[in-house]
N, C-alpha and C positions, 0 to 999 in steps of 0.2 A: 532480883526480887526484893521488895521491901519487907519490913518486919511482919506486916499483916498479909504477906503473900500476894500483894497487888502488883501488877506489872507497871513499871515506870514507862509510860507511853512516850515521854520526852526522849528516852534513850533508844527508841526505835528509829532507824535511819529513814529519813524522808528524802526521796530523790529530788534533786534540783536540776541537774543538767548533765550532758555527756559530751565528750570531745573525742573524735577519732584521731589518734596520733600515728597510726600506721595502718595501711590497707594493702593486703596482698590479693591473690586471686580467690582464695577460699577463706582466709582468716583476716580479721582486723583486731587491732589493739585499741581499747577504748578506756578513757579516763572518765569515770562516773563520780560525780560530786553529790554528796548527801549532807543533809542537816542532821546532826546528832547532838541533841541537847544544846542547841544554840550554836554549835561549832560546825564549820564546813570541813568535811573530810572527803578526800578523793581516793577512790579505789581503782586499781588497774585491773582490767578484765580482758580476756581474749574471747572473741566471739566469731562464730561461723554459722552458716545456714544449718537448719536442723537436718536430721537424717531419719530414715525409716527402717523398721525391722518387721519381718513377716513371720507370723506363726501359722503355717499352712497345715491343715489337718485333713485326714481322710480316714473315716471310721475310727479305729483305735490307734492310728499312727500319726506321727508328726514328721514333716519334711525338714531335714537339716542339710547343710552343705559342708563339704570338706574343701576349704579354699586355702591356697598358698598366700600368706600374708607377708608383705615385705617388712612391716614393722616388727614381726616376730622372727623373720627369716626361717619360717617353719609353716607347716600345715596346721589349720585350726578348724575344729568343728564349730559351725556358727548357724545363726538364723540368717536366712537370706535378707538382703536389704541394701541400702545405698543412700545417695543424696536426694534430698527433696528439691534442691535447686543446684544447678551445675556451677554456679559462681556467686560471689558476693553481690555482684552487680544485679544478677537476676533476682536474688533474694530481696534486695532493697527495692527493686522495681515492683516486686510482688507486694511488699509491705505498704508501699505508697498507694496501691490499688484498693486497700482496705478490704480485701477478700479474706475469707476464713482460712487460716493456716492449716487447720485440720483437713479441709477439702483439698488443699494443695498437697498435703502429705499423703492423702488417699490416692491422688493421681500418681505420686511418686511410687507408692506401694505397687500399683498396677504395672508401672514401667519396670520396676526391679523384678517383679514376679516373672515377667516375660523374658527379660534379659538374662537373669541369673539361673532360673530353673526351667524356663520354657513353658510356662503356663499362662493362660489368659484368665485373670482373676475377674469374677463377675461382680462381687460385692465385698470389698474389704471392710471389716467391722472394727472400728476403733476400740482398742483395749486399754492402752495406758500410755503415759508420757514418762520418760526417765530424764531427770534433770542432772546434768553432769556435776555441777558444783558452783561455789560462790565466785571463783576467779576464772572459770572457763564456762562460757555460755554455749552449750551444744546439746540441745534437746533431741531425744530420739522418740519418734512416734511409732508405737507398736500396733499392728493390725492383725486380726485373726481372719484367715481366708479359708473357708470351707466349701465354697462354691467356685469351681473353676473347670476349665477345659485344657487339655494339653495342646500346645501349638504344634502343628504338623512339622515345622522346621526346627523344633526344639529350642535350645538356648540361643540367645543373641549376645554372646560375650564380647566385651570390649577388649582392646589390645592390652595384653598383659594379665588378663584375668584367667585364672586356672581354677575351675570349680567343678567338683563332683557332687551330684545330687544323690541323697540317700534317704530312704524312708526308714524310720525306726519306731518301735513301739513307744507309747507314752512312758512306760516304766524305764525303758532304755534311755529316753531323753532326760528323764529325771536323774538317773544315775550320772549321765554325762554332765549335767548342770552342777551336780554336787561334787563330783570327783575332779573337776578342773579341766575336763576334756573340752568344754566350751570355755574358751579363755576370755571372752568378752564378758566380764562379770556382771555388767548391767543387764545384758541379755539373759544370762543364766538366772538372775534373780527374777526377772519378769516372766521368763518361761516357767519357773517353778511356781510362781503365783498363778499363772494360767492353768497349769496342770492341777494345782490344788483346787482351783475354782470348778473345773470340770469334774473332778473326782467327787466333790460335794454334791454336784447335780446328778 
């Protein structure tokens, strides 16, 4: 900030180009070059296709899952969710189609609702996006689902998935988000924001 509290616009990074220097199945490492006050500066970022998380409600309850997570080597209370695209290749193909990413994420929300908790979501309502950070590009799209039917065959779990479905009261969900029972902090924060919004209504 300058002495008169005016923002120095020349100091705001202006994107110039990007170069993919590594590509795996789900992640790629990208060098992004910016113009900052007349100088070219390159930042290294890791990028993957976005994910989706579901806030499923019924009357005064919220659906959570208890899932064994390999990264924790432990069980975790979570919001259901998963990948929007199954690979980087699929993600880039989608981006080249110029379709709306929110629509794609909504399709992913329906898919994960069926697979992880065994429900057929009628109309996922977009609630929020959580951005991971400056050096890791991995957005999570959050949808509220209040209209659904239970699938007669229940969950459609993938190999290695161990998921228990549990309905809790909104107050119990709030306590879990605050006391660390929900270990994915991004989801805990968004869930608290959602619970606060419905409480006001």
